[in-house]
C-alpha atoms as an extended CHARMM CRD file, in Angstrom:
* protein
*
       297  EXT
         1         1  MET       CA             69.8380000000     -186.4890000000      172.5020000000  PROA      1               0.0000000000
         2         2  VAL       CA             67.9750000000     -184.3800000000      170.3130000000  PROA      2               0.0000000000
         3         3  ARG       CA             69.7350000000     -181.2010000000      172.3210000000  PROA      3               0.0000000000
         4         4  GLU       CA             73.1750000000     -182.7120000000      172.8700000000  PROA      4               0.0000000000
         5         5  ASN       CA             73.2650000000     -183.0130000000      169.1140000000  PROA      5               0.0000000000
         6         6  VAL       CA             72.0160000000     -179.7590000000      168.5370000000  PROA      6               0.0000000000
         7         7  SER       CA             74.1940000000     -178.3440000000      170.4080000000  PROA      7               0.0000000000
         8         8  ASP       CA             77.2970000000     -180.4060000000      169.2600000000  PROA      8               0.0000000000
         9         9  LEU       CA             76.2760000000     -179.5290000000      165.3330000000  PROA      9               0.0000000000
        10        10  MET       CA             76.2510000000     -175.7000000000      166.0760000000  PROA      10              0.0000000000
        11        11  ALA       CA             80.0660000000     -176.0800000000      167.7590000000  PROA      11              0.0000000000
        12        12  PHE       CA             80.7760000000     -178.1250000000      164.2390000000  PROA      12              0.0000000000
        13        13  ILE       CA             79.5710000000     -175.4000000000      161.8480000000  PROA      13              0.0000000000
        14        14  ALA       CA             81.3020000000     -172.8030000000      163.9430000000  PROA      14              0.0000000000
        15        15  VAL       CA             84.9580000000     -174.8210000000      163.6360000000  PROA      15              0.0000000000
        16        16  ALA       CA             83.7350000000     -175.4870000000      160.1460000000  PROA      16              0.0000000000
        17        17  GLN       CA             82.8190000000     -171.5530000000      159.1320000000  PROA      17              0.0000000000
        18        18  GLU       CA             85.6060000000     -170.4860000000      160.8700000000  PROA      18              0.0000000000
        19        19  GLY       CA             88.2300000000     -172.9470000000      159.8400000000  PROA      19              0.0000000000
        20        20  SER       CA             89.6920000000     -172.4360000000      163.5290000000  PROA      20              0.0000000000
        21        21  PHE       CA             88.9040000000     -173.6860000000      167.0340000000  PROA      21              0.0000000000
        22        22  THR       CA             90.5420000000     -170.5660000000      168.4810000000  PROA      22              0.0000000000
        23        23  ARG       CA             87.9780000000     -168.1340000000      166.5540000000  PROA      23              0.0000000000
        24        24  ALA       CA             85.2970000000     -170.5620000000      166.7050000000  PROA      24              0.0000000000
        25        25  ALA       CA             85.6780000000     -170.4970000000      170.3530000000  PROA      25              0.0000000000
        26        26  VAL       CA             85.7250000000     -166.6560000000      170.6940000000  PROA      26              0.0000000000
        27        27  ARG       CA             82.2220000000     -166.5810000000      168.5330000000  PROA      27              0.0000000000
        28        28  LEU       CA             80.9130000000     -169.1220000000      170.8060000000  PROA      28              0.0000000000
        29        29  GLY       CA             81.7350000000     -167.9530000000      173.9590000000  PROA      29              0.0000000000
        30        30  VAL       CA             83.6670000000     -171.0580000000      174.9710000000  PROA      30              0.0000000000
        31        31  SER       CA             86.6110000000     -172.1490000000      175.8320000000  PROA      31              0.0000000000
        32        32  GLN       CA             89.2340000000     -173.7390000000      173.4360000000  PROA      32              0.0000000000
        33        33  PRO       CA             89.7760000000     -177.1240000000      175.2310000000  PROA      33              0.0000000000
        34        34  ALA       CA             85.6920000000     -177.2690000000      176.2330000000  PROA      34              0.0000000000
        35        35  LEU       CA             85.0520000000     -176.9110000000      172.2060000000  PROA      35              0.0000000000
        36        36  SER       CA             87.6580000000     -179.8610000000      171.0640000000  PROA      36              0.0000000000
        37        37  LYS       CA             85.9840000000     -181.5910000000      173.4400000000  PROA      37              0.0000000000
        38        38  THR       CA             82.3530000000     -181.0610000000      172.0020000000  PROA      38              0.0000000000
        39        39  ILE       CA             83.9740000000     -181.9470000000      168.7110000000  PROA      39              0.0000000000
        40        40  ARG       CA             85.3100000000     -185.2650000000      169.6320000000  PROA      40              0.0000000000
        41        41  THR       CA             82.4660000000     -186.2270000000      171.0960000000  PROA      41              0.0000000000
        42        42  LEU       CA             80.1390000000     -185.7430000000      168.0740000000  PROA      42              0.0000000000
        43        43  GLU       CA             82.6080000000     -187.4890000000      165.8870000000  PROA      43              0.0000000000
        44        44  GLU       CA             82.7470000000     -190.3730000000      168.5040000000  PROA      44              0.0000000000
        45        45  ARG       CA             78.7630000000     -190.0690000000      168.6070000000  PROA      45              0.0000000000
        46        46  LEU       CA             78.7220000000     -190.3410000000      164.9910000000  PROA      46              0.0000000000
        47        47  GLY       CA             81.7790000000     -192.7450000000      164.3560000000  PROA      47              0.0000000000
        48        48  LEU       CA             83.3840000000     -190.4480000000      161.5010000000  PROA      48              0.0000000000
        49        49  ARG       CA             86.1660000000     -188.1080000000      161.7240000000  PROA      49              0.0000000000
        50        50  LEU       CA             84.3890000000     -184.5920000000      160.4000000000  PROA      50              0.0000000000
        51        51  LEU       CA             87.4220000000     -182.1600000000      160.5240000000  PROA      51              0.0000000000
        52        52  SER       CA             90.9210000000     -182.5810000000      159.6110000000  PROA      52              0.0000000000
        53        53  ARG       CA             93.2800000000     -180.9890000000      161.8260000000  PROA      53              0.0000000000
        54        54  THR       CA             96.8540000000     -179.4980000000      160.8370000000  PROA      54              0.0000000000
        55        55  THR       CA             99.3180000000     -177.2450000000      162.9200000000  PROA      55              0.0000000000
        56        56  ARG       CA             97.5180000000     -174.0050000000      160.5390000000  PROA      56              0.0000000000
        57        57  SER       CA             94.3350000000     -174.9630000000      159.6460000000  PROA      57              0.0000000000
        58        58  VAL       CA             91.1900000000     -176.8160000000      160.4960000000  PROA      58              0.0000000000
        59        59  ALA       CA             89.0140000000     -178.0990000000      157.5170000000  PROA      59              0.0000000000
        60        60  PRO       CA             86.2780000000     -180.0420000000      157.0570000000  PROA      60              0.0000000000
        61        61  THR       CA             86.7260000000     -183.6840000000      155.6080000000  PROA      61              0.0000000000
        62        62  GLU       CA             84.5520000000     -185.2530000000      152.8570000000  PROA      62              0.0000000000
        63        63  ALA       CA             81.8390000000     -186.5020000000      155.7450000000  PROA      63              0.0000000000
        64        64  GLY       CA             82.2020000000     -182.9600000000      157.3230000000  PROA      64              0.0000000000
        65        65  GLU       CA             81.5380000000     -181.3000000000      154.0450000000  PROA      65              0.0000000000
        66        66  ARG       CA             78.4180000000     -183.5390000000      153.4970000000  PROA      66              0.0000000000
        67        67  LEU       CA             77.3580000000     -182.9640000000      156.8970000000  PROA      67              0.0000000000
        68        68  LEU       CA             78.2100000000     -178.9310000000      156.8390000000  PROA      68              0.0000000000
        69        69  ARG       CA             76.0160000000     -179.0880000000      153.1360000000  PROA      69              0.0000000000
        70        70  SER       CA             73.2100000000     -180.6920000000      154.6860000000  PROA      70              0.0000000000
        71        71  ILE       CA             72.7330000000     -179.0370000000      158.0830000000  PROA      71              0.0000000000
        72        72  GLU       CA             74.2250000000     -175.3960000000      157.5780000000  PROA      72              0.0000000000
        73        73  PRO       CA             70.8140000000     -173.9490000000      155.6750000000  PROA      73              0.0000000000
        74        74  HSD       CA             68.0380000000     -175.5400000000      158.2090000000  PROA      74              0.0000000000
        75        75  PHE       CA             70.1400000000     -173.8850000000      161.0970000000  PROA      75              0.0000000000
        76        76  ALA       CA             70.8040000000     -170.5990000000      159.0100000000  PROA      76              0.0000000000
        77        77  GLY       CA             66.5830000000     -170.5390000000      158.3750000000  PROA      77              0.0000000000
        78        78  ILE       CA             66.1650000000     -171.3050000000      162.3340000000  PROA      78              0.0000000000
        79        79  GLU       CA             68.6710000000     -168.1780000000      162.8800000000  PROA      79              0.0000000000
        80        80  GLY       CA             66.3360000000     -166.1600000000      160.3890000000  PROA      80              0.0000000000
        81        81  SER       CA             63.4290000000     -167.1830000000      161.5970000000  PROA      81              0.0000000000
        82        82  LEU       CA             64.6200000000     -165.9180000000      165.4160000000  PROA      82              0.0000000000
        83        83  SER       CA             66.0450000000     -162.4060000000      163.4540000000  PROA      83              0.0000000000
        84        84  ALA       CA             62.3200000000     -162.0470000000      162.2770000000  PROA      84              0.0000000000
        85        85  LEU       CA             60.6610000000     -162.2540000000      165.6750000000  PROA      85              0.0000000000
        86        86  THR       CA             63.4940000000     -160.4170000000      167.2920000000  PROA      86              0.0000000000
        87        87  GLU       CA             62.0190000000     -157.3230000000      164.1560000000  PROA      87              0.0000000000
        88        88  LEU       CA             58.5060000000     -158.4330000000      165.5060000000  PROA      88              0.0000000000
        89        89  ARG       CA             59.8190000000     -156.9590000000      168.9990000000  PROA      89              0.0000000000
        90        90  ASP       CA             61.1450000000     -154.1860000000      167.5350000000  PROA      90              0.0000000000
        91        91  LYS       CA             58.3180000000     -153.2930000000      165.4610000000  PROA      91              0.0000000000
        92        92  PRO       CA             54.8160000000     -154.2000000000      167.1640000000  PROA      92              0.0000000000
        93        93  SER       CA             52.2980000000     -155.0330000000      165.6400000000  PROA      93              0.0000000000
        94        94  GLY       CA             48.7740000000     -156.5940000000      166.3530000000  PROA      94              0.0000000000
        95        95  ILE       CA             45.0240000000     -155.7590000000      167.9840000000  PROA      95              0.0000000000
        96        96  VAL       CA             45.0570000000     -154.0000000000      171.2970000000  PROA      96              0.0000000000
        97        97  ARG       CA             41.1500000000     -153.4640000000      172.3770000000  PROA      97              0.0000000000
        98        98  ILE       CA             40.4870000000     -151.2300000000      175.3150000000  PROA      98              0.0000000000
        99        99  THR       CA             37.0030000000     -150.2390000000      176.7790000000  PROA      99              0.0000000000
       100       100  ALA       CA             36.9200000000     -146.7950000000      178.1430000000  PROA      100             0.0000000000
       101       101  THR       CA             34.2010000000     -143.8920000000      179.0870000000  PROA      101             0.0000000000
       102       102  GLN       CA             33.4620000000     -141.2970000000      176.1470000000  PROA      102             0.0000000000
       103       103  HSD       CA             35.2210000000     -138.6060000000      178.1080000000  PROA      103             0.0000000000
       104       104  ALA       CA             38.4100000000     -140.8770000000      179.4730000000  PROA      104             0.0000000000
       105       105  ALA       CA             38.9340000000     -141.7260000000      175.8320000000  PROA      105             0.0000000000
       106       106  ASP       CA             38.3970000000     -138.2270000000      174.9780000000  PROA      106             0.0000000000
       107       107  THR       CA             40.4870000000     -136.0860000000      177.1630000000  PROA      107             0.0000000000
       108       108  VAL       CA             43.1700000000     -138.5690000000      178.6850000000  PROA      108             0.0000000000
       109       109  MET       CA             43.4480000000     -141.5760000000      176.0740000000  PROA      109             0.0000000000
       110       110  TRP       CA             42.9110000000     -140.2410000000      172.1760000000  PROA      110             0.0000000000
       111       111  PRO       CA             45.8060000000     -137.3060000000      172.0590000000  PROA      111             0.0000000000
       112       112  ARG       CA             48.1130000000     -140.2760000000      173.1410000000  PROA      112             0.0000000000
       113       113  LEU       CA             46.8800000000     -143.4090000000      171.3470000000  PROA      113             0.0000000000
       114       114  SER       CA             46.9990000000     -140.7990000000      168.1820000000  PROA      114             0.0000000000
       115       115  LYS       CA             50.6260000000     -140.6970000000      168.2030000000  PROA      115             0.0000000000
       116       116  VAL       CA             51.0200000000     -144.3680000000      168.9020000000  PROA      116             0.0000000000
       117       117  MET       CA             49.3400000000     -145.3780000000      165.8730000000  PROA      117             0.0000000000
       118       118  LEU       CA             50.8530000000     -143.0150000000      163.7220000000  PROA      118             0.0000000000
       119       119  ASN       CA             54.7100000000     -144.0240000000      165.1170000000  PROA      119             0.0000000000
       120       120  TYR       CA             53.4250000000     -147.8180000000      165.0660000000  PROA      120             0.0000000000
       121       121  PRO       CA             51.4940000000     -148.3060000000      161.9680000000  PROA      121             0.0000000000
       122       122  ASP       CA             51.1590000000     -152.2600000000      162.5820000000  PROA      122             0.0000000000
       123       123  ILE       CA             49.1480000000     -151.9430000000      165.9140000000  PROA      123             0.0000000000
       124       124  THR       CA             45.3760000000     -151.2870000000      165.4060000000  PROA      124             0.0000000000
       125       125  VAL       CA             43.6720000000     -149.9680000000      168.5070000000  PROA      125             0.0000000000
       126       126  GLU       CA             39.9090000000     -150.8290000000      169.0410000000  PROA      126             0.0000000000
       127       127  LEU       CA             38.7730000000     -148.0210000000      171.3850000000  PROA      127             0.0000000000
       128       128  VAL       CA             35.2470000000     -148.5410000000      172.6310000000  PROA      128             0.0000000000
       129       129  SER       CA             33.1030000000     -146.3170000000      174.5460000000  PROA      129             0.0000000000
       130       130  ASP       CA             31.1740000000     -147.6280000000      176.9980000000  PROA      130             0.0000000000
       131       131  GLU       CA             29.7990000000     -145.8260000000      180.2560000000  PROA      131             0.0000000000
       132       132  GLY       CA             28.8270000000     -148.8150000000      182.0100000000  PROA      132             0.0000000000
       133       133  LEU       CA             31.9780000000     -150.0600000000      181.7010000000  PROA      133             0.0000000000
       134       134  ALA       CA             31.9820000000     -153.8320000000      180.5140000000  PROA      134             0.0000000000
       135       135  ASN       CA             33.6140000000     -157.0250000000      182.1430000000  PROA      135             0.0000000000
       136       136  ILE       CA             37.0930000000     -156.7130000000      180.0060000000  PROA      136             0.0000000000
       137       137  VAL       CA             37.6360000000     -160.6630000000      180.8350000000  PROA      137             0.0000000000
       138       138  SER       CA             34.3370000000     -161.8360000000      179.2810000000  PROA      138             0.0000000000
       139       139  GLU       CA             34.2410000000     -159.5860000000      176.6960000000  PROA      139             0.0000000000
       140       140  ARG       CA             37.8400000000     -160.1830000000      175.7610000000  PROA      140             0.0000000000
       141       141  PHE       CA             39.5510000000     -156.8240000000      176.3010000000  PROA      141             0.0000000000
       142       142  ASP       CA             42.9840000000     -156.3920000000      176.8150000000  PROA      142             0.0000000000
       143       143  ALA       CA             42.3090000000     -153.6610000000      178.9190000000  PROA      143             0.0000000000
       144       144  GLY       CA             39.2630000000     -151.2720000000      180.6260000000  PROA      144             0.0000000000
       145       145  VAL       CA             40.0190000000     -147.3720000000      181.7640000000  PROA      145             0.0000000000
       146       146  ARG       CA             37.8450000000     -146.1200000000      184.8910000000  PROA      146             0.0000000000
       147       147  VAL       CA             38.4680000000     -143.7180000000      187.5520000000  PROA      147             0.0000000000
       148       148  GLY       CA             41.2710000000     -145.2900000000      190.4010000000  PROA      148             0.0000000000
       149       149  GLU       CA             38.9030000000     -146.2370000000      193.3870000000  PROA      149             0.0000000000
       150       150  TYR       CA             36.8680000000     -148.5900000000      191.1550000000  PROA      150             0.0000000000
       151       151  VAL       CA             39.2300000000     -150.6730000000      189.7940000000  PROA      151             0.0000000000
       152       152  GLU       CA             38.8190000000     -153.8380000000      191.1390000000  PROA      152             0.0000000000
       153       153  LYS       CA             41.5720000000     -155.3460000000      193.1890000000  PROA      153             0.0000000000
       154       154  ASP       CA             42.5600000000     -158.4690000000      191.4720000000  PROA      154             0.0000000000
       155       155  MET       CA             43.4310000000     -156.0290000000      188.2600000000  PROA      155             0.0000000000
       156       156  ILE       CA             46.5740000000     -154.3380000000      187.7620000000  PROA      156             0.0000000000
       157       157  ALA       CA             45.9720000000     -150.6720000000      187.4070000000  PROA      157             0.0000000000
       158       158  VAL       CA             48.0860000000     -148.1120000000      185.9690000000  PROA      158             0.0000000000
       159       159  ARG       CA             47.4330000000     -144.2240000000      186.1070000000  PROA      159             0.0000000000
       160       160  ILE       CA             46.9530000000     -142.4990000000      183.1280000000  PROA      160             0.0000000000
       161       161  GLY       CA             45.4180000000     -139.0880000000      183.9090000000  PROA      161             0.0000000000
       162       162  PRO       CA             45.5760000000     -136.6010000000      186.9460000000  PROA      162             0.0000000000
       163       163  ALA       CA             43.2290000000     -136.5440000000      190.0810000000  PROA      163             0.0000000000
       164       164  MET       CA             39.6090000000     -135.2120000000      188.8520000000  PROA      164             0.0000000000
       165       165  ARG       CA             37.2110000000     -133.1270000000      190.3690000000  PROA      165             0.0000000000
       166       166  GLN       CA             33.2620000000     -132.9400000000      189.7780000000  PROA      166             0.0000000000
       167       167  ALA       CA             31.4090000000     -130.0800000000      189.0630000000  PROA      167             0.0000000000
       168       168  ILE       CA             27.8110000000     -129.4810000000      189.6900000000  PROA      168             0.0000000000
       169       169  VAL       CA             26.2760000000     -126.7670000000      187.3100000000  PROA      169             0.0000000000
       170       170  ALA       CA             23.2100000000     -125.7050000000      185.7800000000  PROA      170             0.0000000000
       171       171  SER       CA             22.6010000000     -122.7980000000      183.3700000000  PROA      171             0.0000000000
       172       172  PRO       CA             22.6680000000     -119.0930000000      184.7790000000  PROA      172             0.0000000000
       173       173  GLY       CA             18.4080000000     -119.1310000000      183.8400000000  PROA      173             0.0000000000
       174       174  TYR       CA             17.9750000000     -122.2910000000      185.9120000000  PROA      174             0.0000000000
       175       175  PHE       CA             18.8280000000     -120.5750000000      189.1790000000  PROA      175             0.0000000000
       176       176  LYS       CA             17.0960000000     -117.6680000000      188.2660000000  PROA      176             0.0000000000
       177       177  GLU       CA             13.7150000000     -119.7400000000      189.1310000000  PROA      177             0.0000000000
       178       178  ARG       CA             14.9740000000     -121.2370000000      192.1920000000  PROA      178             0.0000000000
       179       179  PRO       CA             17.4950000000     -121.0390000000      194.7820000000  PROA      179             0.0000000000
       180       180  ALA       CA             20.6500000000     -122.7860000000      194.5890000000  PROA      180             0.0000000000
       181       181  PRO       CA             21.7880000000     -125.7000000000      196.4310000000  PROA      181             0.0000000000
       182       182  GLN       CA             23.9010000000     -124.9070000000      199.4700000000  PROA      182             0.0000000000
       183       183  HSD       CA             24.4060000000     -128.8970000000      200.7560000000  PROA      183             0.0000000000
       184       184  PRO       CA             23.8970000000     -132.3610000000      198.4610000000  PROA      184             0.0000000000
       185       185  GLU       CA             20.9750000000     -133.1650000000      199.8440000000  PROA      185             0.0000000000
       186       186  GLU       CA             19.1120000000     -130.1300000000      198.8670000000  PROA      186             0.0000000000
       187       187  LEU       CA             19.6060000000     -131.1130000000      195.2550000000  PROA      187             0.0000000000
       188       188  THR       CA             16.6320000000     -133.8730000000      195.8470000000  PROA      188             0.0000000000
       189       189  GLY       CA             14.3760000000     -130.6680000000      195.3380000000  PROA      189             0.0000000000
       190       190  HSD       CA             15.6610000000     -129.2900000000      191.6870000000  PROA      190             0.0000000000
       191       191  ARG       CA             15.4000000000     -130.7770000000      188.4830000000  PROA      191             0.0000000000
       192       192  CYS       CA             18.9070000000     -133.1590000000      187.5870000000  PROA      192             0.0000000000
       193       193  ILE       CA             19.7130000000     -134.9160000000      184.8060000000  PROA      193             0.0000000000
       194       194  ASN       CA             20.8800000000     -138.2700000000      185.2980000000  PROA      194             0.0000000000
       195       195  LEU       CA             23.4840000000     -140.3690000000      183.5910000000  PROA      195             0.0000000000
       196       196  ARG       CA             21.9700000000     -144.1960000000      182.9790000000  PROA      196             0.0000000000
       197       197  ARG       CA             24.6640000000     -147.1210000000      183.5520000000  PROA      197             0.0000000000
       198       198  VAL       CA             23.6380000000     -148.4520000000      179.9970000000  PROA      198             0.0000000000
       199       199  THR       CA             25.5350000000     -152.2930000000      180.6610000000  PROA      199             0.0000000000
       200       200  ARG       CA             23.9400000000     -152.6190000000      184.1060000000  PROA      200             0.0000000000
       201       201  GLY       CA             20.4440000000     -150.4470000000      184.4510000000  PROA      201             0.0000000000
       202       202  GLY       CA             20.0950000000     -147.5050000000      187.1660000000  PROA      202             0.0000000000
       203       203  TYR       CA             21.8280000000     -144.0810000000      187.1170000000  PROA      203             0.0000000000
       204       204  PHE       CA             24.7670000000     -143.3470000000      188.7580000000  PROA      204             0.0000000000
       205       205  PRO       CA             24.7270000000     -142.1160000000      192.2310000000  PROA      205             0.0000000000
       206       206  TRP       CA             26.0800000000     -138.4290000000      192.3750000000  PROA      206             0.0000000000
       207       207  GLU       CA             29.2960000000     -138.5880000000      195.1300000000  PROA      207             0.0000000000
       208       208  PHE       CA             29.9080000000     -135.8480000000      197.5250000000  PROA      208             0.0000000000
       209       209  GLU       CA             32.9490000000     -135.4850000000      200.3800000000  PROA      209             0.0000000000
       210       210  LYS       CA             33.8630000000     -132.9880000000      201.9550000000  PROA      210             0.0000000000
       211       211  ARG       CA             37.0100000000     -132.8540000000      205.1840000000  PROA      211             0.0000000000
       212       212  GLY       CA             36.4190000000     -136.7820000000      205.3900000000  PROA      212             0.0000000000
       213       213  ARG       CA             32.4530000000     -136.8940000000      204.8910000000  PROA      213             0.0000000000
       214       214  GLU       CA             30.7970000000     -138.5000000000      201.8510000000  PROA      214             0.0000000000
       215       215  ILE       CA             27.3650000000     -138.0790000000      200.8280000000  PROA      215             0.0000000000
       216       216  ASN       CA             25.3840000000     -140.2560000000      198.0440000000  PROA      216             0.0000000000
       217       217  VAL       CA             22.4790000000     -138.4570000000      196.6010000000  PROA      217             0.0000000000
       218       218  ARG       CA             20.0890000000     -139.8890000000      193.9460000000  PROA      218             0.0000000000
       219       219  VAL       CA             19.0340000000     -137.2090000000      192.6880000000  PROA      219             0.0000000000
       220       220  GLU       CA             15.6790000000     -136.7990000000      189.8190000000  PROA      220             0.0000000000
       221       221  GLY       CA             14.7150000000     -135.1130000000      187.1780000000  PROA      221             0.0000000000
       222       222  GLN       CA             12.9510000000     -135.0820000000      183.7740000000  PROA      222             0.0000000000
       223       223  LEU       CA             15.7960000000     -136.0750000000      181.7660000000  PROA      223             0.0000000000
       224       224  ALA       CA             18.3180000000     -138.6100000000      182.0420000000  PROA      224             0.0000000000
       225       225  VAL       CA             21.3510000000     -139.6560000000      179.4420000000  PROA      225             0.0000000000
       226       226  SER       CA             24.0860000000     -142.1260000000      178.7700000000  PROA      226             0.0000000000
       227       227  SER       CA             26.7040000000     -139.3540000000      177.7590000000  PROA      227             0.0000000000
       228       228  LEU       CA             27.9350000000     -136.9600000000      179.6750000000  PROA      228             0.0000000000
       229       229  GLU       CA             28.1930000000     -134.4550000000      176.5960000000  PROA      229             0.0000000000
       230       230  LEU       CA             24.1510000000     -134.6480000000      176.1260000000  PROA      230             0.0000000000
       231       231  ALA       CA             24.1630000000     -133.7470000000      180.3490000000  PROA      231             0.0000000000
       232       232  ARG       CA             26.2200000000     -130.8230000000      179.5900000000  PROA      232             0.0000000000
       233       233  ARG       CA             24.5560000000     -129.2510000000      176.6720000000  PROA      233             0.0000000000
       234       234  ALA       CA             20.9960000000     -130.2520000000      178.4380000000  PROA      234             0.0000000000
       235       235  ALA       CA             22.4450000000     -127.7740000000      181.4360000000  PROA      235             0.0000000000
       236       236  LEU       CA             23.1410000000     -125.1310000000      179.0770000000  PROA      236             0.0000000000
       237       237  ASP       CA             19.4520000000     -125.2680000000      177.6580000000  PROA      237             0.0000000000
       238       238  GLY       CA             17.9840000000     -124.8330000000      181.1380000000  PROA      238             0.0000000000
       239       239  LEU       CA             16.9970000000     -128.3050000000      181.5130000000  PROA      239             0.0000000000
       240       240  GLY       CA             18.2000000000     -128.7550000000      185.2580000000  PROA      240             0.0000000000
       241       241  VAL       CA             21.4710000000     -129.5930000000      187.0830000000  PROA      241             0.0000000000
       242       242  ALA       CA             23.9860000000     -131.4840000000      185.8710000000  PROA      242             0.0000000000
       243       243  TYR       CA             26.8480000000     -133.7000000000      187.5550000000  PROA      243             0.0000000000
       244       244  LEU       CA             29.9970000000     -133.3640000000      185.0910000000  PROA      244             0.0000000000
       245       245  PRO       CA             34.2770000000     -133.8420000000      185.3300000000  PROA      245             0.0000000000
       246       246  ASP       CA             35.1050000000     -129.7980000000      185.9410000000  PROA      246             0.0000000000
       247       247  ASP       CA             37.2810000000     -130.0420000000      182.7850000000  PROA      247             0.0000000000
       248       248  MET       CA             34.4010000000     -130.5400000000      180.6110000000  PROA      248             0.0000000000
       249       249  VAL       CA             33.0190000000     -127.0490000000      181.7040000000  PROA      249             0.0000000000
       250       250  GLN       CA             35.8270000000     -125.1090000000      182.2910000000  PROA      250             0.0000000000
       251       251  ASP       CA             35.3740000000     -122.9940000000      179.2700000000  PROA      251             0.0000000000
       252       252  ASP       CA             31.7460000000     -122.6410000000      180.2060000000  PROA      252             0.0000000000
       253       253  LEU       CA             31.9480000000     -121.5160000000      183.4020000000  PROA      253             0.0000000000
       254       254  THR       CA             34.4460000000     -119.2470000000      182.3710000000  PROA      254             0.0000000000
       255       255  LYS       CA             32.1600000000     -117.4480000000      179.7780000000  PROA      255             0.0000000000
       256       256  LYS       CA             29.2470000000     -117.7000000000      182.4990000000  PROA      256             0.0000000000
       257       257  ARG       CA             27.4940000000     -120.3840000000      180.5540000000  PROA      257             0.0000000000
       258       258  LEU       CA             27.0830000000     -122.6170000000      183.0410000000  PROA      258             0.0000000000
       259       259  VAL       CA             26.9860000000     -121.5640000000      187.2170000000  PROA      259             0.0000000000
       260       260  ARG       CA             28.9360000000     -123.9370000000      189.5680000000  PROA      260             0.0000000000
       261       261  VAL       CA             27.4030000000     -124.6210000000      192.8230000000  PROA      261             0.0000000000
       262       262  LEU       CA             28.5260000000     -126.8110000000      196.0530000000  PROA      262             0.0000000000
       263       263  GLU       CA             32.3080000000     -126.3030000000      195.1960000000  PROA      263             0.0000000000
       264       264  ASP       CA             33.3710000000     -127.3330000000      198.2290000000  PROA      264             0.0000000000
       265       265  TRP       CA             31.3820000000     -130.4380000000      198.1550000000  PROA      265             0.0000000000
       266       266  CYS       CA             33.8290000000     -131.5070000000      195.3100000000  PROA      266             0.0000000000
       267       267  GLU       CA             37.2190000000     -132.7260000000      196.3940000000  PROA      267             0.0000000000
       268       268  PRO       CA             39.9180000000     -134.4000000000      194.1510000000  PROA      268             0.0000000000
       269       269  PHE       CA             39.7000000000     -138.1640000000      193.6670000000  PROA      269             0.0000000000
       270       270  PRO       CA             41.7000000000     -140.3970000000      192.0060000000  PROA      270             0.0000000000
       271       271  GLY       CA             41.9940000000     -140.0410000000      188.0180000000  PROA      271             0.0000000000
       272       272  TYR       CA             41.7950000000     -142.1460000000      185.3190000000  PROA      272             0.0000000000
       273       273  HSD       CA             43.4500000000     -145.6550000000      185.4700000000  PROA      273             0.0000000000
       274       274  LEU       CA             43.8250000000     -148.3250000000      182.9580000000  PROA      274             0.0000000000
       275       275  TYR       CA             43.7100000000     -152.0240000000      184.4870000000  PROA      275             0.0000000000
       276       276  TYR       CA             43.9090000000     -155.6960000000      183.6010000000  PROA      276             0.0000000000
       277       277  PRO       CA             44.1710000000     -158.7540000000      184.4430000000  PROA      277             0.0000000000
       278       278  SER       CA             47.2060000000     -159.4480000000      186.8870000000  PROA      278             0.0000000000
       279       279  SER       CA             47.9140000000     -163.2940000000      185.3040000000  PROA      279             0.0000000000
       280       280  ARG       CA             47.5970000000     -161.9480000000      181.6890000000  PROA      280             0.0000000000
       281       281  GLN       CA             50.9400000000     -161.9500000000      179.3100000000  PROA      281             0.0000000000
       282       282  HSD       CA             51.1300000000     -159.5550000000      177.1280000000  PROA      282             0.0000000000
       283       283  ALA       CA             52.3600000000     -158.9300000000      173.6110000000  PROA      283             0.0000000000
       284       284  PRO       CA             54.7230000000     -156.1680000000      172.6170000000  PROA      284             0.0000000000
       285       285  ALA       CA             51.5600000000     -153.7520000000      171.1630000000  PROA      285             0.0000000000
       286       286  PHE       CA             49.6530000000     -153.8920000000      174.2490000000  PROA      286             0.0000000000
       287       287  VAL       CA             53.3550000000     -152.5070000000      176.2270000000  PROA      287             0.0000000000
       288       288  VAL       CA             53.6090000000     -150.0420000000      174.0240000000  PROA      288             0.0000000000
       289       289  VAL       CA             49.9560000000     -148.9090000000      174.0780000000  PROA      289             0.0000000000
       290       290  LEU       CA             50.4040000000     -148.8750000000      177.7690000000  PROA      290             0.0000000000
       291       291  GLU       CA             53.4060000000     -147.1000000000      178.1380000000  PROA      291             0.0000000000
       292       292  ALA       CA             52.0790000000     -144.4250000000      175.9810000000  PROA      292             0.0000000000
       293       293  LEU       CA             49.2040000000     -143.8630000000      177.8970000000  PROA      293             0.0000000000
       294       294  ARG       CA             51.2240000000     -143.9390000000      181.3940000000  PROA      294             0.0000000000
       295       295  PHE       CA             50.3650000000     -140.6570000000      183.3280000000  PROA      295             0.0000000000
       296       296  ARG       CA             53.8300000000     -139.2750000000      183.8090000000  PROA      296             0.0000000000
       297       297  GLY       CA             52.6500000000     -135.3680000000      185.4570000000  PROA      297             0.0000000000
């Protein structure tokens, strides 16, 4: 009954405002006979004549005027509220929380997120650096970022960066005192700079691949850090061998501050992906951030 009343009342308002069944029918996207039947049904249900019809015009009766004054402001308010919601869609707002490694945040995300925040001042981004990669569901993040091959299968993954390679590097001075490794397993005889898993404990394994053969090496050394940048600095200071994304050390290699080894064992692998639960409904603000980060190279 309520749904029928709303539909019929909207039809009555349109006819009263237009002063014409023809124009009201066009406005509502219905046929004129169907609109006439709707008004007759409303009048029969109320037991009152709402519209006075002549060959030239249609005008509300006294009862129709009273009804129009009563309901018109309410429907106008509803339309205004719907318009306001549409504006929110056109001008997304809200908080988007993402957890990512510092390297992903610095190299892939920040250049694009800074533009998002300039273009959408009502969007707030919380970008939390976490080398251990937190559980995004339990810790209430909208999304996380990690290398593509480590995204859980029950998550939706969207590529946000190019393929990556690792670089095994140390200072020239370090290799003056000891021979450079020719095979990944020879790293066990070197001082290596470990990267610690902050949230899960232990150290990240050093992963290698060559022509389909994969080797994981557990290395040891005098130093363990939780930051790729600290590992780079330690390598520059001659404290050992570091396992780093090659884009972090390209300038150091070009300027011969670092020396690269085992390059043939460092094949490209899937780059960073933004991942999020497949069952979650996302706000317009999240969609804006997602599309800004999506890799289009």
